[in-house]
TORDRENTI-689104 format. One line per 3 residues: number of its first residue (from 1); their letters; for each residue x, y negated, z negated of N, C-alpha, C. Coordinates in steps of 0.02 Angstrom, whole numbers, plus 32768, in hexadecimal, padded with zeros to 4 digits. Example, Ala and Ser with C-alpha at 12.3 -4.5 7.8 and 13.67 -1.06 7.14 Angstrom:
2
1) AS) 8294:811C:7E7A:8267:80E1:7E7A:8294:80A5:7E7A  8282:8070:7E9E:82AC:8035:7E9B:8285:7FFE:7E76 .
END
This chain:
296
1) MRE) A78F:E316:F569:A751:E30E:F543:A760:E2F1:F4FE  A732:E2CC:F4E5:A73C:E2AF:F4A3:A725:E2E0:F46E  A744:E2DB:F434:A72E:E304:F3FC:A6F0:E2E5:F3DC .
4) RSG) A6E8:E2A7:F3E0:A6AE:E286:F3C3:A6A4:E245:F3E8  A669:E23A:F403:A65F:E1FF:F42C:A668:E1BF:F406  A65F:E1C1:F3C4:A66A:E186:F39C:A6B2:E16F:F39B .
7) YMC) A6DF:E19D:F3AF:A726:E18D:F3B0:A742:E18E:F3F7  A716:E182:F428:A72B:E185:F46F:A766:E159:F47D  A765:E11D:F463:A79B:E0ED:F473:A7DF:E109:F45D .
10) AEI) A7E2:E122:F41F:A821:E13D:F406:A836:E17B:F42B  A807:E1A7:F43C:A81A:E1E6:F45C:A835:E1DA:F4A2  A815:E1AF:F4C9:A82E:E1A3:F50D:A873:E185:F509 .
13) FLH) A87F:E158:F4D8:A8C1:E13C:F4CF:A8F5:E173:F4C4  A8E6:E1A1:F496:A916:E1D6:F488:A91C:E206:F4C3  A8E5:E214:F4E2:A8E4:E243:F51B:A912:E22B:F552 .
16) IAL) A90E:E1EB:F561:A935:E1D1:F599:A97C:E1BE:F583  A981:E19A:F54B:A9C3:E17F:F538:A9F1:E1B3:F51B  A9D7:E1DF:F4EE:AA03:E20E:F4CD:AA0F:E24B:F4F8 .
19) RRK) A9DC:E264:F51A:A9E5:E2A2:F540:AA14:E299:F57A  AA12:E261:F59B:AA3B:E258:F5D7:AA78:E22C:F5CC  AA74:E1FE:F59C:AAAC:E1D1:F58B:AAC7:E1AE:F5C9 .
22) IFA) AA9A:E190:F5EF:AAB0:E173:F62E:AAAE:E127:F62F  AA93:E10A:F5FB:AA8B:E0C1:F5FD:AACA:E0A0:F5E3  AAFA:E098:F60F:AB3C:E07F:F5FB:AB41:E034:F5FC .
25) HMK) AB10:E013:F619:AB13:DFCA:F61B:AACC:DFAE:F617  AAC7:DF6C:F615:AA88:DF4B:F607:AA52:DF5B:F639  AA64:DF63:F678:AA31:DF71:F6AB:AA0B:DFB0:F69B .
28) KKI) AA2F:DFE4:F685:AA0F:E023:F675:A9E6:E01D:F635  A9FD:DFF4:F605:A9D6:DFEA:F5C9:A993:DFC7:F5D8  A996:DF98:F607:A958:DF77:F61B:A929:DFA8:F63B .
31) LLL) A943:DFD4:F665:A91A:E007:F685:A8F8:E032:F651  A91E:E046:F61E:A903:E06F:F5E8:A8C7:E04D:F5C8  A8CE:E00E:F5B7:A899:DFEB:F595:A85C:DFE5:F5C1 .
34) VLV) A866:DFDB:F602:A82E:DFD7:F630:A807:E018:F631  A82C:E051:F633:A80B:E092:F634:A7E4:E09D:F5F3  A802:E08A:F5BC:A7E1:E093:F57B:A79F:E06E:F579 .
37) FAS) A7A0:E02F:F587:A764:E007:F57F:A731:E012:F5B6  A748:E02A:F5F0:A718:E03B:F625:A6EE:E077:F611  A70B:E0A6:F5EC:A6E6:E0E1:F5D6:A6BF:E0D5:F596 .
40) WHL) A6D4:E0A6:F56D:A6B6:E09B:F52B:A66B:E08E:F52F  A655:E065:F55F:A60E:E052:F560:A5E1:E08C:F571  A5FC:E0C2:F58F:A5D3:E0FA:F5A2:A5C6:E12A:F568 .
43) YAP) A5F5:E131:F53A:A5F2:E168:F50B:A5F3:E153:F4C2  A5F0:E114:F4B3:A5F0:E0FE:F46E:A5AF:E114:F44C  A5B1:E123:F40B:A574:E136:F3E7:A541:E0FD:F3E9 .
46) PNC) A501:E10D:F3E8:A4CF:E0D9:F3EA:A4CC:E0B1:F3A9  A4B1:E076:F3AD:A4A5:E04C:F373:A45F:E05D:F358  A45D:E07E:F31F:A41D:E096:F304:A3ED:E05D:F2F5 .
49) EIY) A407:E021:F2EA:A3DB:DFE9:F2D8:A3A9:DFD9:F30F  A3B9:DFE9:F34D:A38A:DFD9:F383:A34C:E006:F382  A34E:E03B:F359:A315:E069:F355:A2EB:E05D:F316 .
52) KSN) A2F8:E027:F2F2:A2D7:E01D:F2B1:A28B:E017:F2B6  A273:E001:F2EF:A22B:DFFA:F2F7:A208:E03E:F2FF  A22F:E073:F30B:A214:E0B6:F312:A234:E0E1:F2DB .
55) TTC) A20F:E0EE:F2A7:A22A:E10F:F26C:A24B:E151:F27B  A229:E17D:F2A1:A245:E1BF:F2AE:A284:E1BC:F2DA  A284:E18F:F30B:A2BF:E18A:F336:A2F9:E169:F310 .
58) YQS) A2E9:E13D:F2E2:A31D:E11F:F2B8:A33C:E156:F28D  A312:E180:F26F:A32C:E1B8:F247:A353:E1E9:F272  A33B:E1F3:F2AF:A35F:E21F:F2DF:A3A5:E205:F2EC .
61) CQQ) A3AB:E1C5:F2F8:A3EC:E1A7:F305:A419:E1AE:F2C7  A3FD:E1A5:F28D:A425:E1AC:F250:A43E:E1F3:F247  A415:E224:F259:A42B:E269:F256:A465:E275:F286 .
64) AMK) A461:E257:F2C1:A498:E25E:F2F2:A4D8:E23F:F2D7  A4D3:E206:F2B6:A50E:E1E6:F29A:A52C:E211:F262  A502:E235:F23D:A51C:E263:F20A:A53E:E29F:F22C .
67) AIR) A522:E2B4:F264:A53D:E2EF:F288:A585:E2E3:F29F  A593:E2A6:F2B6:A5D6:E29A:F2D3:A60B:E292:F29D  A5F7:E294:F25E:A629:E292:F228:A649:E2D6:F21E .
70) YRQ) A629:E30A:F237:A642:E34D:F230:A669:E362:F26E  A690:E397:F268:A6B6:E3B1:F2A1:A687:E3C3:F2D9  A699:E3AF:F315:A66E:E3BB:F34F:A662:E406:F359 .
73) GSH) A623:E419:F360:A612:E45F:F36B:A608:E486:F32B  A616:E468:F2F2:A60D:E48B:F2B2:A5C2:E493:F2A4  A5B3:E4C2:F277:A56D:E4CE:F265:A54D:E48E:F249 .
76) QSQ) A573:E46B:F21F:A557:E42E:F200:A546:E3F9:F235  A572:E3F3:F265:A567:E3C1:F29A:A52C:E3D5:F2C6  A52C:E412:F2DF:A4F7:E428:F30D:A4B3:E427:F2EC .
79) RRF) A4AF:E43A:F2AC:A46E:E439:F289:A452:E3F3:F284  A47D:E3C1:F279:A464:E37D:F275:A44E:E362:F2B9  A46F:E378:F2ED:A456:E365:F330:A413:E385:F33D .
82) EKS) A40A:E3C2:F326:A3C9:E3E3:F32E:A392:E3BE:F308  A3A3:E3A7:F2CB:A373:E37F:F2A4:A364:E33D:F2C8  A397:E320:F2E4:A38F:E2E1:F309:A35E:E2EA:F343 .
85) IAL) A368:E320:F369:A33D:E32D:F3A3:A2F5:E33D:F38D  A2EE:E362:F356:A2AB:E372:F33C:A286:E333:F328  A2AA:E303:F30B:A28A:E2C5:F2F6:A276:E299:F331 .
88) CPD) A2A1:E297:F364:A294:E26B:F39E:A2AB:E291:F3DD  A27E:E2B7:F3FC:A290:E2DF:F437:A2A8:E2B7:F473  A2A1:E275:F471:A2B8:E24B:F4A8:A2FB:E22A:F49A .
91) FAY) A31E:E240:F466:A35D:E221:F453:A395:E245:F47A  A3A7:E229:F4B4:A3D5:E249:F4E3:A41A:E256:F4C6  A432:E229:F49D:A475:E22E:F482:A481:E270:F45E .
94) SYM) A44F:E287:F438:A458:E2C5:F412:A45B:E302:F43F  A435:E301:F476:A43B:E339:F4A6:A482:E33B:F4C4  A49C:E301:F4D6:A4DE:E2FF:F4F4:A513:E317:F4C3 .
97) EKA) A511:E2FE:F485:A543:E311:F453:A53D:E35A:F441  A501:E373:F43B:A4F7:E3BA:F429:A510:E3E7:F461  A50F:E3CE:F49F:A525:E3F5:F4D9:A571:E3FD:F4DD .
100) VPY) A596:E3CA:F4C7:A5DE:E3C9:F4D3:A603:E407:F4BA  A5F7:E420:F47D:A61D:E45B:F466:A612:E498:F493  A5D6:E49E:F4B0:A5C9:E4D6:F4DD:A5F4:E4D1:F51C .
103) LKR) A5FB:E494:F535:A625:E489:F570:A66D:E49D:F562  A688:E487:F529:A6CD:E494:F518:A6DB:E4DE:F50C  A6A7:E502:F4F8:A6AF:E54A:F4EA:A69E:E575:F526 .
106) GLF) A68E:E556:F55E:A67F:E57C:F59A:A639:E597:F59D  A60C:E580:F572:A5C6:E596:F572:A59E:E566:F59D  A5A8:E56C:F5DE:A590:E53A:F60D:A544:E53A:F615 .
109) IEW) A525:E573:F60F:A4DC:E576:F615:A4BC:E54E:F5DD  A4D4:E55A:F5A0:A4B9:E535:F566:A4C8:E4EA:F56C  A505:E4DA:F582:A517:E493:F58C:A4E9:E472:F5BE .
112) KAM) A4DD:E492:F5F6:A4B7:E472:F62B:A46E:E466:F617  A451:E495:F5F1:A40C:E48B:F5DB:A406:E44B:F5B2  A437:E43F:F587:A433:E404:F55C:A447:E3C4:F580 .
115) IDK) A47C:E3C8:F5A9:A491:E38A:F5CB:A45D:E376:F5FF  A43B:E3A6:F61D:A405:E396:F64D:A3CE:E36E:F62A  A3BF:E380:F5EC:A38C:E35B:F5C7:A3A4:E315:F5B7 .
118) AVE) A3E4:E30D:F5A5:A3FF:E2CA:F598:A3FC:E2A0:F5D7  A40C:E2BC:F610:A40A:E297:F650:A3C2:E285:F661  A394:E2B3:F656:A34E:E2A5:F663:A335:E269:F63B .
121) LSP) A34A:E265:F5FC:A334:E230:F5CF:A35A:E1EE:F5DC  A39A:E1F2:F5EF:A3C2:E1B6:F5F8:A3F2:E1BF:F633  A3D8:E1BE:F670:A402:E1CC:F6AA:A43B:E19C:F6B5 .
124) KEY) A431:E15C:F6A9:A466:E12B:F6B4:A4A1:E137:F685  A493:E150:F64A:A4C8:E15A:F619:A4ED:E19B:F623  A4CA:E1D0:F639:A4EA:E212:F637:A4F2:E234:F67B .
127) LGY) A4DB:E216:F6B1:A4E6:E234:F6F2:A531:E239:F703  A555:E203:F6F5:A59D:E203:F703:A5C1:E237:F6DA  A5AE:E23E:F69B:A5CD:E270:F670:A5C0:E2B7:F68A .
130) RGW) A581:E2C5:F69B:A572:E308:F6B5:A596:E315:F6F7  A597:E2E2:F722:A5B9:E2EA:F762:A603:E2F9:F759  A623:E2D4:F72C:A66A:E2E0:F71F:A676:E326:F704 .
133) CRL) A64D:E33C:F6D5:A656:E37F:F6B8:A649:E3B5:F6EB  A61A:E3AA:F718:A60F:E3DA:F74E:A64E:E3E2:F779  A66F:E3AA:F784:A6AC:E3AC:F7AC:A6E5:E3CB:F784 .
136) QFL) A6F1:E3B3:F747:A72B:E3C8:F720:A727:E410:F70A  A6EE:E424:F6EE:A6E8:E465:F6CF:A6CE:E49B:F6FE  A69F:E48A:F728:A67D:E4BD:F750:A692:E4BE:F799 .
139) RDY) A6B6:E48B:F7AF:A6C6:E483:F7F6:A686:E487:F81F  A651:E46D:F802:A610:E467:F825:A612:E427:F84D  A632:E42A:F887:A63F:E3ED:F8AD:A5FF:E3CB:F8C5 .
142) QGA) A5D0:E3F3:F8DE:A592:E3D5:F8F6:A56A:E3B8:F8BD  A569:E3DA:F885:A546:E3C0:F84A:A564:E37E:F833  A5A6:E379:F833:A5C8:E33B:F820:A5B7:E303:F850 .
145) IND) A5B7:E313:F891:A5A6:E2E1:F8C4:A55F:E2C8:F8B9  A531:E2F6:F8AD:A4EB:E2E2:F8A3:A4E3:E2B3:F867  A504:E2C4:F830:A4FE:E29B:F7F3:A51D:E256:F7FD .
148) IQQ) A559:E254:F818:A57B:E213:F81F:A557:E1E7:F852  A540:E203:F888:A51B:E1DC:F8B9:A4D8:E1C4:F89D  A4B8:E1ED:F875:A479:E1D7:F856:A486:E19D:F826 .
151) LQS) A4BD:E1A2:F800:A4CF:E16B:F7D3:A4DC:E12B:F7FB  A500:E131:F831:A50E:E0F7:F85C:A4CE:E0D6:F874  A49B:E0FE:F881:A45C:E0E4:F89B:A433:E0C2:F864 .
154) LVH) A441:E0D2:F825:A419:E0B8:F7EE:A434:E077:F7D0  A476:E06B:F7D6:A494:E032:F7B4:A4B5:E003:F7E6  A4C0:DFC6:F7D0:A4E0:DF93:F7FA:A51F:DF79:F7D8 .
157) YDI) A53C:DFA2:F7AE:A57A:DF90:F78D:A5AC:DFC9:F797  A5EA:DFBE:F781:A61E:DFF1:F787:A608:E030:F763  A608:E069:F785:A5F0:E0A6:F767:A622:E0C4:F736 .
160) GYG) A660:E0AB:F734:A68E:E0BE:F700:A6B7:E0FD:F70F  A6D1:E11A:F6DA:A703:E150:F6DE:A6E6:E192:F6C6  A707:E1C7:F6DB:A6F8:E209:F6C1:A70B:E20E:F678 .
163) QTG) A6F6:E244:F658:A6FC:E24A:F610:A744:E246:F5F7  A774:E25F:F61D:A7BA:E25E:F606:A7D9:E219:F60C  A7BC:E1ED:F634:A7D9:E1AC:F640:A80D:E1AB:F677 .
166) DYH) A81D:E1E5:F695:A850:E1E9:F6C8:A838:E1D3:F70C  A7F8:E1DC:F71A:A7DD:E1D0:F75D:A79F:E1A4:F75B  A79D:E173:F787:A75F:E14F:F791:A72D:E17E:F7B2 .
169) LNF) A6ED:E176:F7A4:A6BB:E1A2:F7C1:A6B8:E19C:F80D  A6CA:E163:F829:A6CF:E15E:F872:A704:E18E:F88D  A739:E195:F868:A76F:E1C2:F87C:A75B:E20B:F870 .
172) ALA) A735:E216:F83A:A71B:E259:F82D:A6ED:E26F:F867  A6C8:E240:F882:A69D:E24F:F8BB:A6C8:E265:F8F7  A6FE:E241:F903:A72B:E254:F939:A74A:E299:F92E .
175) LSY) A75F:E2A7:F8F1:A77B:E2E9:F8E2:A748:E321:F8EC  A709:E311:F8E0:A6D4:E343:F8EA:A6CD:E354:F934  A6D0:E320:F95E:A6CE:E32D:F9A7:A70B:E354:F9BD .
178) KGL) A745:E344:F99F:A781:E369:F9AF:A779:E3B3:F99C  A759:E3BF:F962:A74D:E404:F94D:A721:E42A:F97D  A6F5:E407:F9A0:A6CA:E427:F9D2:A6ED:E42E:FA16 .
181) GQL) A72B:E416:FA1A:A750:E41A:FA59:A743:E3E1:FA89  A71E:E3AF:FA72:A70D:E375:FA9C:A743:E340:FA92  A77E:E34C:FAAF:A7B9:E324:FAA1:A7B2:E2DC:FABB .
184) EQA) A796:E2D3:FAF5:A790:E290:FB10:A760:E265:FAE6  A72A:E284:FAD0:A6FC:E260:FAA4:A71E:E24E:FA63  A745:E27D:FA47:A76A:E270:FA0A:A79B:E237:FA14 .
187) RQL) A7BE:E238:FA4C:A7EF:E203:FA5B:A7CD:E1BF:FA5F  A796:E1BB:FA82:A773:E17C:FA89:A75B:E161:FA46  A742:E18C:FA1B:A72B:E177:F9D9:A765:E160:F9AD .
190) MLQ) A79D:E182:F9B2:A7D8:E16D:F98B:A7EF:E128:F9A2  A7F4:E11F:F9E4:A80A:E0DE:F9FE:A7D9:E0A7:F9EC  A799:E0B7:F9F0:A766:E086:F9DE:A76D:E070:F995 .
193) HLQ) A77B:E0A0:F969:A784:E08F:F923:A7C3:E066:F918  A7FA:E07A:F939:A839:E055:F932:A833:E00E:F94B  A808:E002:F97B:A801:DFC0:F999:A7C9:DF97:F97B .
196) SDN) A7A8:DFB1:F947:A772:DF8C:F927:A78D:DF4F:F902  A763:DF1E:F8F9:A778:DEDE:F8DD:A796:DEE4:F897  A779:DF0D:F86D:A78F:DF11:F827:A7B8:DF51:F81A .
199) YTE) A7D9:DF6A:F84D:A7FE:DFA9:F845:A837:DFA2:F813  A83B:DFD3:F7E6:A872:DFDA:F7B7:A894:E01D:F7C5  A8D5:E01D:F7CD:A8F9:E05A:F7DE:A8ED:E091:F7AB .
202) GLY) A8D7:E0CA:F7C4:A8CF:E104:F799:A910:E12A:F792  A912:E159:F764:A950:E17D:F757:A965:E1A9:F791  A935:E1C3:F7B7:A946:E1F4:F7EC:A927:E1E3:F830 .
205) DYY) A90C:E1A8:F838:A8E7:E197:F875:A912:E1A0:F8B3  A94D:E183:F8B4:A977:E185:F8F0:A990:E1CC:F8FD  A999:E1F3:F8C9:A9AE:E238:F8D1:A979:E25F:F8F9 .
208) HLG) A93B:E25C:F8E3:A907:E282:F904:A8FB:E269:F94B  A900:E228:F955:A8F9:E20F:F999:A932:E228:F9C5  A96F:E229:F9A9:A9A8:E244:F9CD:A99E:E28D:F9E0 .
211) VVE) A981:E2B5:F9B2:A974:E2FC:F9C0:A941:E302:F9F8  A90C:E2D9:F9F6:A8D9:E2DC:FA2B:A8F9:E2CB:FA6E  A922:E297:FA70:A943:E284:FAAF:A96F:E2BD:FAC7 .
214) YEL) A992:E2DD:FA9A:A9BC:E316:FAAD:A991:E34E:FACB  A95A:E35E:FAAA:A930:E394:FAC2:A90E:E383:FB04  A908:E342:FB12:A8ED:E32D:FB53:A923:E32A:FB89 .
217) GNF) A962:E334:FB75:A999:E332:FBA5:A9B6:E2ED:FBB0  A9A4:E2BD:FB86:A9BD:E279:FB8C:A9FA:E272:FB5E  AA33:E28D:FB72:AA6C:E295:FB45:AA8D:E252:FB33 .
220) DQA) AA94:E224:FB62:AAB1:E1E3:FB52:AA85:E1BD:FB20  AA44:E1BF:FB2D:AA15:E19D:FB00:AA15:E1BE:FABB  AA19:E200:FABB:AA1C:E224:FA7B:AA59:E20E:FA53 .
223) LHY) AA93:E209:FA73:AACF:E1F3:FA51:AAC7:E1AC:FA36  AAA5:E182:FA5B:AA99:E13D:FA44:AA75:E13D:FA02  AA3F:E164:F9FD:AA18:E165:F9BF:AA3C:E18A:F987 .
226) LNR) AA61:E1BE:F997:AA86:E1E2:F964:AABD:E1B7:F946  AADE:E18F:F970:AB0F:E15E:F957:AAED:E12A:F92B  AAB1:E117:F93E:AA8B:E0E7:F915:AA7A:E107:F8D1 .
229) QVE) AA6B:E147:F8D2:AA5D:E16A:F893:AA99:E168:F865  AAD5:E172:F880:AB12:E16F:F858:AB19:E12A:F838  AB08:E0F6:F85B:AB0C:E0B2:F83F:AADC:E0A9:F805 .
232) VND) AAA1:E0C7:F80A:AA6E:E0BE:F7D7:AA78:E0ED:F79C  AA89:E12C:F7AB:AA8D:E15F:F777:AABF:E194:F78C  AAFE:E189:F77B:AB34:E1B7:F78E:AB3C:E1EB:F756 .
235) YMS) AB0A:E215:F74F:AB0C:E246:F719:AAF3:E28A:F731  AAF8:E297:F772:AAD8:E2D2:F78E:AB05:E2F6:F7C0  AB15:E334:F7B1:AB39:E35E:F7E1:AB0F:E368:F81F .
238) DTY) AACD:E369:F817:AA9F:E375:F84E:AAA9:E343:F887  AAB5:E304:F875:AABF:E2D1:F8A7:AAFC:E2E1:F8D3  AB33:E2F4:F8B3:AB70:E302:F8D9:AB69:E341:F903 .
241) YYM) AB42:E371:F8EB:AB36:E3AD:F912:AB15:E39C:F954  AAE1:E372:F951:AABF:E35F:F990:AAE9:E331:F9BB  AB12:E309:F99B:AB41:E2E0:F9C2:AB70:E30E:F9EA .
244) ALC) AB87:E343:F9C9:ABB4:E372:F9EB:AB90:E394:FA25  AB51:E3A6:FA1C:AB2C:E3C6:FA53:AB24:E396:FA8E  AB19:E357:FA7F:AB15:E325:FAB5:AB58:E31E:FAD8 .
247) NKQ) AB8D:E31A:FAB1:ABD1:E317:FACF:ABDE:E352:FAFD  ABC8:E38D:FAE7:ABD2:E3CA:FB0F:ABAE:E3C3:FB52  AB71:E3AC:FB51:AB4B:E3A4:FB8F:AB69:E36F:FBBD .
250) LNQ) AB8A:E33E:FBA0:ABA8:E308:FBC7:ABF2:E316:FBD7  AC08:E353:FBC6:AC4D:E369:FBD4:AC81:E33C:FBB1  AC70:E327:FB74:AC9D:E2FE:FB4C:ACBD:E32D:FB18 .
253) REQ) ACEE:E353:FB2E:AD08:E38A:FB06:AD2A:E373:FAC5  AD4F:E33D:FAC8:AD72:E326:FA8C:AD40:E30F:FA57  AD0E:E2E8:FA6C:ACDC:E2D1:FA3D:ACB2:E30C:FA22 .
256) YAA) ACA5:E33B:FA4F:AC7F:E377:FA3B:ACA1:E39B:FA01  ACE1:E3A8:FA08:AD06:E3CC:F9D4:AD09:E3A3:F993  AD14:E362:F999:AD19:E338:F95E:ACD7:E335:F938 .
259) HLE) ACA0:E32D:F95C:AC5E:E328:F93B:AC49:E36B:F91D  AC59:E3A2:F93F:AC48:E3E3:F924:AC70:E3F1:F8E4  ACAE:E3DE:F8E3:ACD8:E3E6:F8A7:ACBD:E3BC:F86E .
262) KAE) ACA8:E37F:F87E:AC8D:E352:F84A:AC4B:E36D:F82F  AC24:E38B:F85B:ABE5:E3AA:F846:ABF2:E3E0:F812  AC25:E409:F81D:AC35:E43F:F7EE:AC4F:E422:F7AC .
265) VYY) AC7B:E3F0:F7B0:AC96:E3D1:F773:AC5E:E3B3:F74A  AC30:E38E:F76A:ABF9:E370:F747:ABCC:E3A5:F727  ABBD:E3DA:F74C:AB91:E40D:F732:ABAF:E42E:F6F4 .
268) RSG) ABEE:E43F:F6F8:AC0F:E461:F6C0:AC15:E434:F683  AC11:E3F3:F68D:AC14:E3C4:F654:ABCE:E3B0:F63C  AB9B:E3D1:F658:AB57:E3C5:F641:AB33:E38C:F663 .
271) KTI) AB50:E371:F698:AB32:E338:F6BB:AB07:E352:F6F4  AAC8:E35E:F6E5:AA9B:E379:F717:AA54:E366:F705  AA28:E363:F735:A9E3:E351:F729:A9C1:E388:F700 .
274) TDN) A99C:E375:F6CC:A97D:E3A6:F6A0:A936:E391:F68F  A910:E3C0:F676:A8CD:E3B4:F65C:A8C6:E3DF:F61D  A8AA:E3C4:F5E8:A8A6:E3E8:F5A9:A876:E423:F5AB .
277) YTE) A846:E423:F5DA:A812:E455:F5D9:A80F:E480:F618  A821:E464:F651:A81B:E487:F690:A859:E47D:F6BA  A85C:E49F:F6F3:A893:E495:F721:A88E:E44F:F741 .
280) AFD) A8C4:E42A:F740:A8C5:E3E7:F75D:A8BA:E3EB:F7A9  A89E:E3B6:F7C4:A893:E3B3:F80C:A8D6:E3AE:F831  A8DB:E3D3:F868:A919:E3D4:F891:A956:E3E6:F868 .
283) KIY) A94D:E413:F83A:A982:E428:F80D:A9B6:E453:F831  A9F5:E446:F825:AA2D:E46D:F83F:AA50:E490:F805  AA63:E4CF:F810:AA85:E4F6:F7DC:AACE:E503:F7F0 .
286) LTD) AAF4:E51A:F7BF:AB3B:E528:F7CB:AB43:E55D:F802  AB16:E58D:F803:AB1B:E5C1:F837:AB13:E5A4:F87D  AAEA:E570:F884:AAE3:E54F:F8C5:AB25:E530:F8DB .
289) ILN) AB45:E510:F8AB:AB86:E4EF:F8BA:ABBB:E522:F8CC  ABC0:E557:F8A3:ABF3:E58A:F8AE:ABE7:E5B0:F8EE  ABA8:E5BF:F8FD:AB98:E5E1:F93C:ABAD:E5B7:F978 .
292) EKN) ABA1:E576:F974:ABB3:E549:F9AA:AC00:E548:F9B2  AC24:E548:F97B:AC6D:E547:F97E:AC88:E589:F99B  AC69:E5C0:F987:AC82:E602:F99C:AC72:E611:F9E5 .
295) NN) AC3F:E5F0:F9FF:AC2A:E5FE:FA45:AC4C:E5D0:FA77  AC7C:E5A7:FA5F:AC9D:E579:FA8D:ACE8:E579:FA82 .
END
């Protein structure tokens, strides 16, 4: 999540580049920039000048711009968003911004009341955001599916990325179906996204597809995608753990032991999938690795 939507571009850059430190060559730097600018158009602060013909809404927008100068969730910030909404009750941006601190603090009822109003006023702008948050924070898989599919029905352009910049919303849709246990539907949606004309490799796309293939019992295919994940982003113990499980099922004992050992080495050195606010999707822990080693 961003600390302030006016600084979305900078935060996504830091979130992806500094937290994971995986962009070792130009290809990964290009991917980073794509993710940044794909998300920018969704969450940038509005241009108050477009409201000049409506005095109260212009003043409302100005109040919102004052609000984002303060620390997110502070009394000064929230009070200005309240003034903004009082001046122009149809100003969706202020509902969305006022909602964010509640989400981060786990006050989901308060968050949902405000984000629902933002979506009601500006569905094309905030449906994707609400859908992603339903998936990331609440594991409300059906709610995420409903929001993302509704957004798809409303627009004829790329629906963009989730708030963190790690996942395209098409992939978030697939993860939501996976969360409901509908693995084949998740697999089809992942493949469809990977095969789309303008596909840009995500940080974890091949990993999650590999996990789905593993859970479906397609071990050779799972290994194919997990190896592809290593080529794109070799910064995850989780990938090697699932590679080891595939090797085990295929009776590849030497590879199994090597991949399981590498999974432990990577994990102990901090190379694992993470999320700043919630448990990462398909997350593997050190106990999973050690239990697997001890049971074989």
